[in-house]
C-alpha positions in Angstrom: 2.6 52.2 -58.4 4.6 54.4 -56.2 8.0 55.6 -57.3 9.8 53.1 -55.0 7.6 50.3 -56.3 8.5 51.3 -59.9 12.2 51.3 -59.0 12.0 47.9 -57.4 10.0 46.5 -60.4 12.5 47.8 -62.9 15.5 46.6 -60.8 14.0 43.0 -60.8 13.3 43.2 -64.5 17.0 44.0 -65.0 18.2 41.3 -62.6 16.1 38.7 -64.5 17.4 39.9 -67.9 13.8 40.3 -69.0 12.9 42.3 -72.1 12.6 46.0 -71.1 9.3 47.2 -72.4 7.6 50.3 -71.1 3.8 49.9 -70.6 3.2 53.6 -69.8 2.3 56.7 -71.8 5.8 57.7 -73.0 4.7 61.2 -74.0 3.2 62.0 -70.6 5.5 60.2 -68.1 6.8 61.9 -65.0 10.4 62.9 -64.7 10.8 60.2 -62.0 9.5 57.5 -64.4 11.7 58.7 -67.2 14.8 58.6 -64.8 13.9 55.0 -63.8 13.4 53.8 -67.4 16.6 55.4 -68.7 18.9 54.4 -65.8 22.0 53.4 -67.7 23.5 51.4 -64.9 20.3 49.3 -64.4 20.0 48.8 -68.2 23.7 47.7 -68.3 22.8 44.9 -65.8 19.9 43.8 -67.9 21.8 43.9 -71.2 25.1 42.4 -69.9 26.9 40.4 -72.5 26.7 37.1 -70.5 22.9 37.2 -70.8 22.5 35.2 -67.6 19.4 35.6 -65.5 19.8 36.5 -61.9 19.0 34.0 -59.2 17.5 34.1 -55.7 20.5 33.4 -53.5 18.9 33.7 -50.1 15.6 34.5 -48.3 15.6 35.2 -44.6 13.1 37.1 -42.5 11.3 38.5 -45.5 14.5 39.8 -47.2 15.5 38.2 -50.4 19.0 38.5 -51.9 19.4 38.1 -55.6 22.7 37.7 -57.5 23.5 38.0 -61.2 26.9 37.2 -62.7 28.1 39.8 -65.2 30.8 39.8 -67.8 34.3 40.7 -66.6 33.8 38.7 -63.3 31.5 41.3 -61.7 28.2 40.6 -59.9 25.0 42.5 -59.6 23.2 42.2 -56.2 19.6 43.2 -55.4 17.9 43.0 -52.0 
């Protein structure tokens, strides 16, 4: 996948609170892949204490909006 596709894929994994498993060669990954897989903010969304999966809030003209409630009253948003 392209770097942008990798970012989108990882972001949706995090929004869905899916188990974060790397399916690539960890010893030979690019710096870009490493940065994506170790993004502390994205991982925090995935591992939030509420453990609630994100939901598709809206779909309009090919653009989806996803929301995920987080502990402390915050929300994660993905487009």
